[in-house]
C-alpha positions in Angstrom: -12.7 -15.8 -64.3 -14.1 -18.7 -62.3 -13.1 -22.4 -62.3 -15.0 -25.0 -60.9 -13.2 -28.4 -61.1 -13.7 -31.9 -60.3 -18.1 -31.3 -60.3 -21.1 -33.8 -60.5 -22.6 -31.2 -63.9 -26.3 -31.8 -64.2 -28.6 -28.8 -66.9 -32.1 -29.6 -66.1 -32.9 -28.0 -69.3 -31.0 -30.4 -71.7 -31.4 -32.9 -69.5 -27.2 -33.3 -69.3 -25.8 -34.6 -67.0 -22.0 -35.4 -66.1 -18.5 -34.7 -64.3 -17.1 -31.7 -65.9 -15.4 -28.6 -65.2 -17.3 -25.2 -65.9 -14.6 -22.2 -67.1 -16.2 -18.7 -66.4 -15.6 -15.9 -68.2 -15.4 -11.9 -66.6 -18.6 -11.3 -68.1 -20.6 -13.4 -65.9 -21.6 -15.9 -68.4 -19.8 -19.5 -69.1 -17.3 -19.9 -71.9 -16.7 -23.4 -71.5 -17.7 -27.2 -69.6 -15.2 -30.1 -70.3 -14.4 -33.0 -69.4 -11.5 -30.8 -67.6 -9.9 -27.9 -67.7 -6.4 -27.0 -66.7 -5.9 -24.3 -65.5 -3.2 -23.3 -65.8 -3.8 -23.1 -69.6 -6.6 -20.5 -69.7 -5.4 -17.0 -71.5 -6.3 -13.6 -70.1 -7.2 -14.6 -66.7 -5.4 -12.2 -64.3 -6.8 -13.4 -61.4 -8.8 -17.1 -61.6 -11.4 -18.1 -58.9 -11.2 -22.3 -58.7 -14.0 -23.6 -56.7 -13.1 -27.5 -56.1 -16.7 -28.8 -56.0 -15.5 -32.7 -55.7 -18.7 -34.4 -54.9 -21.1 -31.9 -55.3 -24.0 -31.3 -58.3 -23.9 -28.1 -59.9 -26.1 -26.6 -61.7 -28.3 -23.5 -62.8 -29.1 -21.0 -60.3 -33.1 -21.7 -58.8 -35.7 -19.4 -60.0 -38.9 -18.3 -57.4 -41.9 -17.2 -59.7 -43.6 -16.0 -56.3 -41.9 -14.0 -53.4 -43.2 -11.2 -51.3 -40.2 -8.9 -49.9 -42.5 -6.5 -48.4 -40.3 -3.5 -50.0 -41.5 -1.0 -50.6 -43.3 -0.5 -47.2 -44.1 -3.5 -45.2 -39.8 -3.7 -44.7 -40.2 -4.2 -40.9 -41.2 -7.5 -42.1 -38.4 -7.9 -44.9 -36.9 -6.4 -47.0 -34.6 -6.0 -51.0 -31.3 -6.8 -49.6 -33.3 -9.1 -46.7 -35.4 -10.6 -48.8 -32.0 -11.3 -52.0 -29.8 -12.6 -49.4 -32.6 -15.6 -47.4 -32.7 -16.4 -51.6 -29.2 -16.3 -51.6 -28.4 -18.9 -48.8 -31.5 -21.0 -50.7 -29.9 -21.3 -53.9 -31.6 -19.0 -55.7 -30.6 -16.6 -58.3 -33.5 -14.8 -59.8 -37.0 -14.0 -58.0 -40.2 -11.9 -59.3 -40.9 -9.8 -56.3 -45.5 -10.0 -55.6 -46.7 -7.1 -56.5 -48.7 -6.0 -52.7 -46.7 -3.4 -51.5 -47.2 0.2 -50.9 -48.0 1.6 -52.3 -48.5 -0.7 -55.1 -46.5 -2.1 -58.2 -49.3 -0.4 -60.4 -47.0 2.8 -61.7 -44.3 2.7 -63.3 -41.8 5.4 -60.2 -42.4 1.6 -57.2 -40.8 -0.4 -60.0 -38.1 1.3 -60.8 -37.4 1.9 -57.1 -37.6 -2.2 -56.8 -35.5 -2.8 -59.5 -33.0 -0.1 -58.3 -32.3 -1.3 -55.1 -32.6 -5.5 -56.6 -29.7 -4.4 -58.5 -28.0 -4.1 -55.3 -28.1 -7.4 -54.4 -26.5 -9.6 -56.3 -28.8 -11.6 -57.3 -31.3 -11.2 -60.2 -34.7 -9.6 -58.7 -37.2 -8.9 -60.9 -40.8 -6.9 -60.6 -44.3 -8.1 -61.9 -47.3 -5.1 -62.3 -50.0 -5.5 -61.0 -53.4 -6.1 -62.5 -55.8 -3.8 -61.1 -55.1 -0.8 -59.7 -54.7 -0.4 -56.2 -54.6 -4.2 -56.3 -58.9 -3.3 -55.8 -60.1 -5.4 -59.4 -61.6 -2.3 -60.0 -60.0 -0.4 -63.0 -56.9 -2.0 -65.2 -53.3 -0.4 -64.9 -51.5 0.4 -67.6 -50.0 -2.6 -69.3 -47.6 -0.9 -71.6 -46.3 1.4 -69.1 -45.6 -1.2 -67.1 -44.0 -3.1 -68.8 -42.2 -1.0 -70.2 -40.8 0.1 -66.7 -40.2 -3.5 -66.1 -42.7 -5.6 -65.4 -42.0 -9.5 -66.5 -46.4 -10.5 -65.6 -49.2 -8.9 -64.1 -50.8 -10.0 -60.7 -53.1 -9.0 -58.0 -51.2 -11.8 -55.8 -53.2 -11.5 -52.0 -56.4 -11.3 -54.1 -58.3 -12.3 -56.9 -60.1 -10.3 -59.9 -63.4 -10.9 -59.1 -64.8 -8.7 -61.3 -66.0 -11.3 -64.9 -66.0 -9.0 -67.1 -62.6 -6.9 -66.3 -60.2 -10.1 -65.7 -62.2 -10.7 -69.2 -60.8 -7.1 -70.7 -57.2 -7.8 -68.0 -57.0 -11.0 -70.2 -57.0 -9.2 -74.0 -54.1 -6.9 -73.2 -51.6 -9.5 -71.5 -52.2 -11.5 -74.6 -51.6 -8.6 -76.9 -49.5 -7.6 -75.3 -47.2 -11.6 -74.9 -47.6 -11.2 -71.1 -48.7 -14.2 -68.6 -51.2 -13.4 -66.1 -50.6 -14.9 -62.4 -54.0 -15.2 -60.3 -54.8 -15.8 -57.0 -57.3 -17.9 -57.1 -60.1 -17.7 -53.8 -63.4 -16.6 -54.5 -63.8 -14.6 -51.2 -67.8 -15.6 -51.1 -66.3 -19.0 -49.8 -64.7 -18.2 -47.6 -65.8 -17.6 -44.1 -62.0 -16.7 -42.4 -59.4 -16.6 -44.0 -56.4 -19.3 -43.6 -57.6 -22.5 -42.7 -59.6 -25.3 -45.2 -62.9 -25.6 -43.6 -63.3 -29.0 -41.3 -62.3 -30.4 -38.4 -58.6 -28.6 -38.6 -61.0 -24.8 -38.8 -63.3 -26.3 -36.6 -60.5 -27.4 -33.5 -60.9 -23.4 -33.9 -63.4 -22.5 -33.4 -63.8 -21.2 -37.0 -65.2 -22.4 -40.3 -62.3 -21.2 -42.6 -61.6 -21.6 -45.9 -63.7 -23.9 -48.2 -62.5 -25.4 -50.8 -65.1 -24.0 -53.4 -63.4 -21.1 -53.0 -60.5 -22.0 -54.9 -61.9 -24.1 -57.6 -64.7 -21.6 -58.4 -61.4 -19.0 -59.3 -60.1 -21.9 -61.3 -62.5 -23.0 -63.9 -63.9 -19.7 -64.7 -60.3 -18.4 -65.1 -59.3 -20.8 -67.2 -62.8 -20.4 -69.9 -62.0 -17.5 -70.2 -58.1 -17.6 -70.4 -59.3 -20.1 -73.6 -61.8 -17.4 -74.8 -59.0 -15.0 -75.2 -55.3 -16.8 -75.7 -54.3 -15.3 -72.4 -51.7 -16.8 -71.2 -52.3 -17.2 -67.2 -50.2 -18.7 -64.2 -52.9 -20.4 -61.3 -51.1 -19.7 -58.5 -50.6 -22.0 -55.3 -52.3 -24.5 -55.7 -54.0 -26.5 -52.9 -57.1 -29.0 -54.4 -56.9 -31.4 -56.1 -60.6 -30.3 -58.0 -57.9 -27.6 -59.5 -55.4 -29.7 -60.3 -57.3 -31.6 -62.9 -59.0 -28.2 -64.4 -55.4 -27.8 -65.2 -54.3 -31.2 -66.5 -57.5 -31.0 -69.0 -57.3 -27.2 -69.8 -53.6 -28.5 -70.8 -54.6 -31.5 -72.8 -57.3 -29.3 -74.3 -54.4 -26.7 -75.3 -55.4 -24.0 -73.6 -52.3 -22.2 -72.5 -52.2 -22.5 -68.4 -49.2 -23.0 -66.3 -49.1 -23.8 -62.6 -47.3 -23.7 -59.1 -47.1 -25.2 -56.3 -45.7 -24.7 -53.1 -43.1 -26.9 -50.5 -45.6 -26.1 -48.1 -48.9 -27.5 -49.8 -47.0 -30.8 -51.2 -45.6 -31.0 -48.3 -48.5 -30.4 -44.9 -52.1 -31.3 -44.8 -54.4 -28.7 -42.8 -53.7 -31.5 -40.1 -50.6 -29.2 -39.0 -52.6 -25.9 -38.4 -53.3 -28.5 -34.4 -50.3 -28.2 -34.0 -48.2 -25.5 -35.2 -50.5 -22.5 -35.1 -50.2 -19.2 -36.8 -46.8 -20.2 -38.3 -49.1 -23.0 -40.2 -51.5 -20.5 -41.3 -51.1 -19.9 -45.5 -54.2 -18.4 -47.7 -55.2 -20.9 -50.2 -54.8 -23.1 -46.0 -53.8 -25.9 -46.9 -56.3 -28.7 -47.8 -56.0 -33.0 -47.2 -53.8 -35.7 -47.6 -55.5 -36.8 -50.8 -54.9 -33.0 -52.0 -51.6 -33.1 -51.2 -51.1 -36.1 -53.4 -53.0 -34.1 -56.0 -50.3 -31.6 -56.1 -47.6 -34.6 -56.2 -49.0 -36.0 -58.9 -49.4 -33.7 -61.0 -45.8 -32.2 -60.3 -45.1 -36.2 -61.6 -47.4 -35.6 -65.3 -46.5 -31.3 -65.8 -50.0 -30.5 -65.1 -48.1 -28.5 -62.4 -44.0 -27.2 -64.1 -43.2 -24.7 -61.3 -42.4 -25.2 -57.4 -42.7 -21.4 -56.1 -42.6 -20.4 -52.2 -44.6 -17.9 -52.1 -41.8 -16.8 -49.5 -44.4 -14.7 -46.7 -42.6 -13.4 -44.2 -45.0 -11.5 -41.2 -43.0 -10.6 -37.8 -42.9 -12.3 -35.2 -45.3 -10.4 -33.0 -47.8 -11.1 -36.1 -48.0 -14.2 -36.0 -47.9 -14.7 -32.3 -51.9 -13.0 -32.5 -54.4 -15.0 -32.6 -54.8 -17.5 -34.9 -58.0 -15.7 -36.6 -55.6 -12.0 -36.5 -52.7 -13.0 -37.5 -51.5 -12.6 -41.6 -52.2 -15.2 -43.8 -47.9 -17.1 -44.7 -44.9 -18.4 -44.2 -40.4 -18.4 -45.5 -40.5 -20.6 -47.5 -36.8 -19.5 -49.8 -34.1 -21.2 -47.5 -36.1 -24.4 -47.2 -37.3 -24.8 -50.3 -35.0 -27.1 -51.8 -34.5 -29.5 -49.0 -38.6 -30.2 -48.7 -38.2 -30.3 -53.0 -35.6 -33.2 -52.1 -37.3 -34.3 -48.9 -40.9 -35.0 -50.0 -40.3 -34.6 -54.1 -37.4 -37.0 -54.9 -36.4 -39.4 -51.8 -39.6 -40.9 -52.2 -39.4 -41.6 -55.5 -41.8 -38.9 -57.0 -39.4 -37.3 -59.2 -35.7 -37.4 -60.3 -33.1 -34.6 -59.2 -32.8 -33.1 -62.9 -37.2 -32.9 -62.7 -36.8 -30.9 -59.1 -34.7 -28.5 -60.9 -36.9 -28.4 -64.1 -39.4 -27.5 -62.2 -38.1 -25.0 -59.6 -35.6 -23.1 -62.5 -35.7 -24.3 -65.8 -40.0 -23.9 -66.7 -39.9 -20.6 -65.0 -37.4 -19.0 -67.3 -39.0 -20.9 -70.0 -42.6 -19.1 -69.2 -41.5 -15.7 -68.0 -38.7 -15.8 -70.7 -35.8 -15.0 -68.3 -32.3 -16.1 -68.3 -31.3 -18.5 -66.7 -32.3 -22.2 -65.7 -29.5 -23.6 -67.9 -25.9 -24.2 -67.4 -24.6 -24.6 -71.2 -21.7 -23.1 -73.1 -22.8 -19.3 -73.9 -25.6 -19.1 -70.9 -25.0 -16.9 -67.5 -23.6 -18.5 -65.0 -26.4 -18.4 -63.0 -25.1 -21.5 -60.8 -25.8 -23.4 -58.1 -23.4 -25.9 -56.1 -25.3 -28.5 -53.4 -24.3 -31.2 -51.7 -27.2 -34.0 -51.8 -26.2 -35.8 -49.1 -25.5 -33.9 -46.2 -28.1 -33.3 -43.8 -28.8 -29.9 -41.4 -31.0 -28.4 -39.2 -33.3 -25.6 -40.0 -32.5 -22.5 -37.0 -34.8 -20.3 -36.0 -32.6 -17.4 -37.3 -32.9 -16.7 -40.6 -31.3 -15.1 -43.0 -34.4 -13.7 -44.4 -35.7 -11.0 -40.8 -38.3 -13.5 -40.6 -38.4 -16.9 -38.6 -42.3 -17.5 -39.4 -42.0 -21.2 -40.6 -43.2 -24.2 -39.1 -40.8 -26.2 -40.2 -37.8 -25.1 -37.4 -36.2 -28.0 -36.0 -36.7 -30.3 -38.9 -33.4 -32.4 -40.3 -33.2 -31.3 -44.0 -31.7 -33.0 -47.1 -29.9 -31.2 -49.1 -26.4 -28.5 -48.6 -25.8 -25.4 -51.2 -22.3 -25.1 -51.0 -22.5 -22.3 -53.6 -24.6 -19.6 -55.3 -23.5 -17.9 -58.2 -24.9 -15.5 -59.5 -23.4 -13.3 -63.6 -20.6 -15.5 -61.9 -20.2 -13.9 -59.4 -20.7 -15.9 -55.7 -23.2 -14.1 -53.5 -23.3 -17.0 -51.0 -21.0 -20.1 -49.4 -21.7 -21.9 -46.5 
């Protein structure tokens, strides 16, 4: 058993918060929450571990609906074990692994491999199934077979589904199976070189870059398809103010549209490419200040209901290439929560509870995952943190990779414990 004493408990699902003790049973569930629990009065405890959380916040473990662990196929960048370690260090108790692996997650065997390896990590690792075979946009996968193998959603993340009729059929199939399709919305006809926003940032590198219409055009199309098919869609890693507004209006009209924002898109603009080079190269690219503020507004009013890291590890050798030749993506699991505190909570855009909802509860609800709540009878998937303590982002991470533009920056919020299924999986 585990007893967490003297913490300030914050439940992002119900909104309740207050000083309380939490008792976790041997089966990994929260058995009691009370103003005080006397450890000497606990019955049936052969072994009782006690955490003194005085001065700390105890809340739901974070849930990331969008991570790349590169396993199988590119484990020199990351693997499921190191990716899960990075997640636990960042306060995450659950993650959903994307399917641009080698082989792709378009077959039950690859899903089974990832789930079996993930089961050894201590956190909850979930898998997606691909929308199309090989993510080539030509042939749909066998969605029922992938669901049977464990897929919790469908995505070709990394590539859009270009063929409209194929996308419509995929949405019809997913709607019939009550599953979400999560979409990478970048139309390649508007992209000369990926990873950098068209305009001054691209010009500084001698490039043309990625025009904002790459995202806008795909979001417009897929919102329409979702309305026609009654399919639930997640628009991934929003980067443009126009896409935010399209989603806002779609949600107001009753469409089952959801959206992710990444910490880098609500923190940075394309100007940092001039300073950080390939460490600020990502798809979709960083945009302008009014786009960043529109994303924050979307998080405020619920237009964007989830924060996802799009944790995308690459080797140093790959990121040291010329900008045009380097891969896109940055790691994010170990810095995401602190960036949320610094960029959203401290300026007053969100409360801590609202931040936790977007980093945990909303994702759990959409994808029908356990977690995202602190209540009796719920899984003991918890994060304990000090909101006042500061830390400096190091150049070495629990992740295998270190491709982050935030190295050396001072961050608020130190995670003291991550607890998954009642077991401590990270302690600082």
